C-alpha positions in Angstrom: -12.8 1.5 -16.9 -15.0 4.5 -18.0 -17.2 4.0 -14.8 -14.1 4.1 -12.6 -12.8 7.2 -14.4 -16.1 8.9 -14.0 -16.2 8.1 -10.3 -12.6 9.4 -9.8 -13.5 12.6 -11.6 -16.7 13.0 -9.5 -14.7 12.4 -6.3 -12.1 14.9 -7.2 -14.8 17.5 -8.1 -16.5 16.9 -4.7 -13.3 17.4 -2.9 -12.5 20.5 -4.9 -16.0 21.9 -4.1 -15.1 21.6 -0.3 -12.3 24.2 -0.8 -14.8 27.1 -0.5 -16.2 25.7 2.8 -13.4 23.8 4.5 -10.3 25.6 3.2 -7.1 24.1 4.4 -8.6 20.8 5.4 -10.1 20.3 2.0 -6.8 21.3 0.4 -5.1 18.5 2.3 -7.8 16.0 1.2 -7.5 17.1 -2.4 -3.7 16.9 -2.4 -3.9 13.4 -0.9 -6.4 12.2 -3.6 -4.3 13.8 -6.4 -1.1 12.2 -5.0 -2.8 8.8 -4.9 -4.1 9.2 -8.5 -0.6 10.2 -9.7 1.1 7.2 -7.9 -1.4 4.7 -9.2 -1.1 6.1 -12.8 2.7 6.0 -12.6 2.4 2.3 -11.5 0.2 1.6 -14.6 -2.9 1.0 -12.5 -5.1 3.2 -14.6 -8.2 1.1 -13.7 -7.5 1.6 -10.0 -6.6 5.3 -9.6 -8.6 5.5 -6.3 -9.6 2.6 -4.1 -13.0 1.5 -3.0 -12.9 3.4 0.2 -12.3 6.7 -1.6 -15.1 5.9 -4.1 -17.7 4.6 -1.7 -21.1 6.1 -2.5 -19.7 8.1 -5.5 -21.8 8.2 -8.6 -19.8 8.5 -11.9 -19.9 11.8 -13.7 -22.3 12.2 -16.5 -21.3 12.9 -20.1 -22.4 16.5 -19.9 -20.2 17.0 -16.8 -17.2 15.4 -18.4 -17.6 16.8 -21.9 -14.1 18.4 -21.8 -12.5 15.2 -20.6 -13.3 12.6 -23.3 -11.6 9.8 -21.4 -14.0 10.3 -18.5 -17.3 9.3 -20.1 
């Protein structure tokens, strides 16, 4: 589950980083990801916060990048 959490955190960070470049389009993408995470969490699917399509080619965050989020790494 730690690997999944690290991938979710990395995917959210990547989408957030797009805000400076793609503005509104990135904001919509980030909102969709956050809504998916919230819905999955509410359903108790903590190990499946984002699906395989959203996490394709995403490397999990490292311990140093997730130091403030102890659940991540």
